[in-house]
N, C-alpha and C positions, 0 to 999 in steps of 0.2 A: 529554347524553352517551349513547353507546350502552350497551345493557345486554347481559349475556351471551347473551340470546336473539336478539340482532341478529347473525345470521351471514350471509355471502354465500350467494347462491342455489346456487352450484356447490359449496359446502362442505356437502354433504348428509351427514347422520348415518347411518352404517351400523349396523344393529341389532346389539347386542352378542351376541345369541344365535348369529349366524352369523359375525360379524366375527372373533372370536378364533380359531376353527378355520380360517377362510380364511387369516388371516395366518400361522398355523403351517404350513399346507400350502404356501403360496407360499414362505416362507423356507426350509423344509426342501428343497423342490425346487431352490432356488438353491444351497443348501449342497451338495447332491449334484452339481449341475452344476460347481461350482468344484472339488470333490474329483475328479470325473472328468477335469477338465482338468489335474490334477497338482498343484493347490494344496493344501498341508497346513498349516493354521493352527498357530501356536505357542501361541496362547492364544485363548479364546473368552469372550465376555460378551454379555448380552442386556438389553434395556430393557423392564421390565414384562412383558407377555405374550410379548415377543420372547425372554425367557430360556428358554422351552420349546423354541424352535428351537435355541438354543445348547446346551441339554442334549441334544437329539437329535444335533447335529453332534459333540458330545463323546463320544457313545456311551452316555449315561446312560438314554436313552429309545429305544424302538423307534418306528417311524413310526406304527404302530397305537396304541401307548400315548400318544404325544403328541397324536394326533387325539382320542382319547377324553377326555383330561384337558382340553384346550382347549375341546372341545364342551360338556362338563359345566360347566366354569367359566363359559363365556359364557351358557349357558342358565339356570343358577342365578342369576347376577347380573342377568339380564334379568327373571326371573319372581319372584325372592324379594326383590329390593331396590327401594327407592323411587327415583323420578326424582331426578337430580342433575346436576352438571356439573363442569367443571374450567376454571381460568384459568391461562394461562401469563403469568408476571409478570417484568418486567425489574427486579429488585431483589436485594439481598443476602439471605442466609438469615435474618438477624436481623430485618430489616424485614418480610420476607414472613411470618415466623412471628408477629410482633406484629400485623400487619393481619389475619391469619387468625384469631387468638385474639379480636380485637376484633369480628370479624364473625360468629363462630360457625362458621368453616370450619376446615380442617386443611391442613397442609403435606404435599402428596402426593408431591413429587419435588424433589430437589436436583440439578439438572442441571449446575451450574457455579457459579462465584463470583457471577454476576449473572443466573442463569437458574433460577427456581423455578416450581413449579406448585401452585396451591391447589385444594382439592377440598371439595365440600359440597353441601347442598341449594340449590335455586334462590334462595331468599330470602337465604341467607347469602352466596352469590356476588354477589347484587345489592348488598348492603351493602359487601362487600369491594371491588367495582368503584368504588363511590362514594368509599371511603377512598383507594383508589389514585389516583383523579382529583384528590382534594384535595391529595395530596402530589406530584402531577405525575409519577407513575410510569406507565409504559406497560404495558398488559396486552392479552391476546387470549384470546377464548373458544375452547376446543378443541371439535372436532366430536364430542362424546360426550354421552350422555344418562344416565350414571350417575356417582356420586361414587366413582371407583376409589381404592384405597389410602387409604381413610378408614373411619370408622365406618358409612358408608352401605352397606357390603357385609358387615357382621357377620352379618346374617340368612342369608347364603348359605354361610358357612364350615362350619357343622356338617355339612350334607349333602355338601358338596364333600369334606370330610375322610373321610366314610364311603365315598364312591365311589372316592376316590383310593387307598384301601387295596387295591383290587382290581387295581391296575396293577403290573407287574413293573419294578423299577428295577435298573440294572446299574452297575458301577463305571465311573468316567470313564476314557476312553482318552486324552483330551487335557485339559490343565489348563483350568480355568474360573474366572472371577471372579464371584462371586454379587453381584448389585446390591442385595440387601436389606441387606447389611452390608459390602460392599467387600472380602470375604475371598478369598484365593487358595485354590482347591480343586485340589489336585494330582491326578494320575492315581491311580486307586484309590479315591477318595472316592465315596460313594454317597449320592444325594439321598434324603430321606425325606418323608413326608407332612406332618409338622409344619413343615418348612422351606417347602413349597409354600403352606401356609396363611399362614405368617408373611410370605412373599414377596408374597402378594396383599393383605395388610392393611397392612403397614408402608410408609413412604415409599421411593421408589426413590432409591438413593444412587449415581446414575450418575457424578457427579463424583468420589466416593471410589473407585469401581471403576476409573475412568480413571487415577487416581493409582497404584493398585496395578499396573495394566498397564504403566505407564511405569516403575515400579520394577523390573519384570521385563525391561526393555530393549525394549519394544515402541514403535515409532514409525510403522510403516506399518499402516493399518487399512483393511479392506474392509467396507463397509456392505451386509449381506445383507438386502435389502428394497427396497421401492419408495420412490423419492424420496431426499432428502438430509437428513432430519431429524437423524439422529445425526451426520452429517458436520459440520453447523453446531455442534451441542452439543460434539462432540469437539474441534474446533478452538478453541472457547471455553475448554475446560478445559486443553488442551495446545496452545498456539499453534504450536509447531514440529512438530506431528504432521502426517502426510500421509495423506489419505483418498481412497479410490476408491469409486465407485458399483458395486454388485454387478450391476446390470442396466441401467444407463442410465436415461434419462427418456423420457417419452412413452408413450402407450397402445398403439402399434403394435408388432407382433412384430419388424419390421425395426429399429425404433429401439432396442428393448430388446436385440436381438442385437448391434447395433452398439456399444452401451454396454458390453455384456459382453465383447466382443472387444477393445475399446479398453482396458478395465481389465486384461485379460490381457496385452496388449502392454506396458502400463506396468510391470506386475510383472516381465515377462520382461526389460525394460530394466534393472531393478534387481537382476537376478541370479536370479530364480525359475526353477525347472525346470518346463517344461510337458510334458504328455503329447501330443505332436504327433499320434500315431496316433489318439487319441480325438478330437482336434479336426478332423483332415482325413480320417480314414477311409482306405480302401484307395486312393482316387484312381483315375485312369485318364485315357486320352487322349480328346480330343474329336475325332470324325471330321470331316474336311474335306469340303466339298461336292463331289459327284461330277460336276457339270456346270458349264459356263462361266457366269459371271455375265452377266446381261442389262444392258448398259450403255445408258443413255438420257440424252441431253443435256437439261438443264433450263435454260430461259432465266433470266437474272438479273433480278430485279425490285427496283428501289430501294425501300427501306422509307420509309414516310411519316415525315417529320421530326417528331420528338416535342419539344414545347417543353421547355426546360430547367426543372427544378424550381426553385421559389423558394428563395432562400438562407435558411437558418434565421436567426431573430433571435438576439440575444446570449444570451438565456436558453436558447433551444433549443440553441444551440451548446454552452453550458456543460453542459447536461443530457446531450447526446450524448457529450461528452468524459468526463464522470463515468461514464456507463454503460460506455464502452470501457475506462476505467481499472479499474473494478471487475471487469469480465470478465477483464481481463488478470491482475489481482492474485489473483483467486479461481480462475483456471483454468476458466472457464465460457464458453459462447458468449454473444456480446453480446445475442442475442435472449432469453436467459434472464433478463438483468438488465433488468427492466421499470422504468419510472420510479417505481413505487410498491413495488418489491421491498425488503424489509428486508435491509440488509447482514448482519445477524446471522443471519437465516434462510438466506441464501445461503452461509454458512460463513465470514464474515469474522471476523478476530481483530484484536487491537490492533496487531500488526506490519503486517498488510496494510493496515489503515486508516491507520496512520502513514505508510506508504510512499505511499499514494494522496493524503493531504493534503499531503505534501511536494511531489509532482509538481504538484498544483494550485497551491501557493504559487509554484513556479517558473514556471508557465505564466501565471497571472493576477495575481501580486503580492499576493495576500491570503492570510491564514493562518486556517484553521479548526481550533480545538483538537480533538484526538481525542475528548475527553470529550463534545463537542457531537455528533460523529458517532455516538457510542454512545447519545445521548439525544434531542435535538431535531432532529438532521439525519441520521436513520438510514436514509433512503431516497435514491435518486439525485435525486428531485424536490426533496425538502427541502434536500438539500445544495446543489443548483444554485440554489435560491432564496436560501440563505444566502450563497453566493459572489456572486450578483448584488447582494445588498444591500451586501455589503462593497465591491464594486467601485464602488458609487455614492459611497462615502466615500474610498476609496483609489484614486489614479489607476492605470491599467493600465500595467504596465512594458512598454515596447516595446523592440524590438531597437535598439541604437545604430546610427546611420547613419555609415558610414565616410566621412570627409572627407579631402581632400588636405591634408597638413601645410603650414602657411604658413611660408615661409622668409624670415626677416628678416635683413638685412645688419647686421653689427656697426656700432655708432656709434663713429666714430673722432674723438677730440678732439685738437686741436693742442696740442703741448706748450707749457706756460707757462714761459718762460725769464726768470729774474730776474737783473738786472745786479749786478755786485759793488759793495759799499758800501765807500768809503774814508773813514775817519774821521781827524780831526786834533785836537790837535797831535801826538799820539803816532802814530808810524808803525806801523801794525799790518798784519798780513796781511789782505788783503781778504777780506771774508766772502763766500764764493761758495756759493750755494745750488744744490743740484742741480735740474735742471729737473723740474718736476712734470708727470709724464706719466700721465694716467689710462689705465688699461687699457681696451681696447675692450670694449664690452658683449658678452656671449656671445649668440650667435644664439638666438632663441626656439625654432626648430625647424629644425635644419640639414637640408640636402638629403640624401637617402639615396643619390644618385648619386655615383660616384667622381669624375666631372668637377667637380661643384660643390664637393666637399670639397677637391680639389687647387687650384682657383682661390682658395678662401678661405684656405688655408694659404699660398699664394704671396703673396697680398696682405699677410698679416700679417708674413711674413718681410721683404718689401720695406720695409714701414713701420718695422720694427725696425732695419734697416740705416740708413735715413735718420736715425733718432733718434740712433744711435751716432755717425754722422758729424757731426751738428750739435753734440752735446755736446763731442766732441773739438775741433772748431774753436773753440767758445766758450772752452774752457779755454786753448787756445793763445793766443788774443788777450788774455785776461786776464793771462797771464804776460808778454806783450809790454808791456802797460800798466805792470805793476809794474817791469819792467826799465828803462823809460824814465823813470819818476819818481825812481828812485834812492832815496837815504835822506832826501831833503828832503821837506818837506811839499808835497803836490800840491794844486792847485786842483781841488776836486771838480767844479765846473761843466764845465770843458773835458773832463775825463775822462769824465763822464757823457755829454757831447755826442758825444765821439768814439766811445764804446762804442755809443751809440744809433745813430750814423750808420754804423758799420761792421758791426754785427751784422745779418746778413741774417735775414729772416723764414724760418720753417720752411715750406718749400714744401708745398703740398697734395699728397697722394698722387694719382697719376693715377687717374681713375675707371675702374672695370671695366665691361664691357658688361652686368653683371647689372642687370636692371630694378628700378625702385622703390627705388633707393639713397638714403637720407636724406642731406641736406647735413650736412657736419661741424659739430659744435657749436662 
């Protein structure tokens, strides 16, 4: 199993001495850019060292004061504290606290119902990782070299407290939720040195702070910083919350500016008032060229034919569909959803994952429970492998093929006519049984055309008329037989012979030109 020291090559650790001040400067600049564009936040909160930028945006710190505090904080934690680390754990708070206690580590952050962070010395984190592996819980080492928000920074707090007393603190102008305790600090509250020390030492209660923000009616959040770390955590805490990136993604200035303007456009679409003068400046007209264009004909050259790419296999096709679904549900470009990206880190929540698994079930006919997507199938590649395994056991549901309806003619049976029975010696009325006529069987699939229906109805009416005529003729002849016999006993044999010889058979109905008509039964 990997150890906390096994980190990707591109996940380089930034020295704490400079990282904290750099993060504050970057976030403060973004906050000023958003304020210049006309965006005024209703509430502010920050995560760990990000709370200093939130204090600056709320008016509690000056830019100089925030830079001094974060520079001292980072330098003291780098020089006065022993090496350590942190693990992001996919587990509930009770489980994470139990494992931390057993390994000699501490719970450093409660970021949501199933998002915790452990902190401690390297050996304690190694034991914690082993316990997590034994219980089948996912974890990830964070790119830090100190055990923040734990006893590992106690040696730096006394000197930090002394230096922090030399900074001027001002009352809040904008309400702020402190993440050390999840409390709402209204305008007029002034931060003090003891809170800053407690904020550095105690666990981050980001989940509790999000609950407080929601209680104040907040649903739209803008992450002022690089990346989308808080976007994923925030959606995990409040699934129906909406998040925007403060600067976009990518290292280039053009990409970051595009992300910034895109987020501004989204807020404008939701009713936010923007300062267009600050965004566009004075403007001006672009001068047209003062000379005629030089036109030159360029011959057309046919491009060399490019062979068509090979069609993806079944697993590759499922993986591509899952990446596109995840990008659509999470509002991100498909290129950002790599095969090994974690749905949780991309900002997925239970609602978006449930919608995605429902569409996969409709498309492939297999059902993957949402709890598996949170656990063992938490990346597009793992989810595609799970769908592929299920498709090996469950046949793929294909679209039904439309077939022409088969029109079957009704089966017409001849009526069975029973002759009257004359009994002796007592002259009784002859027992006349009604002819047993079975109704024609209903057609299995009648034709949808009006001509076919009219022909069928006409044939049934003609058959009914013939049956009525035959029954009437039979009754008339039976009455004649009774009148001829009088009140004397009649010989049954001649009467039966006469009735048999005179009763005509029921004629067959004339066949219609409809093909494939079965013979009458």
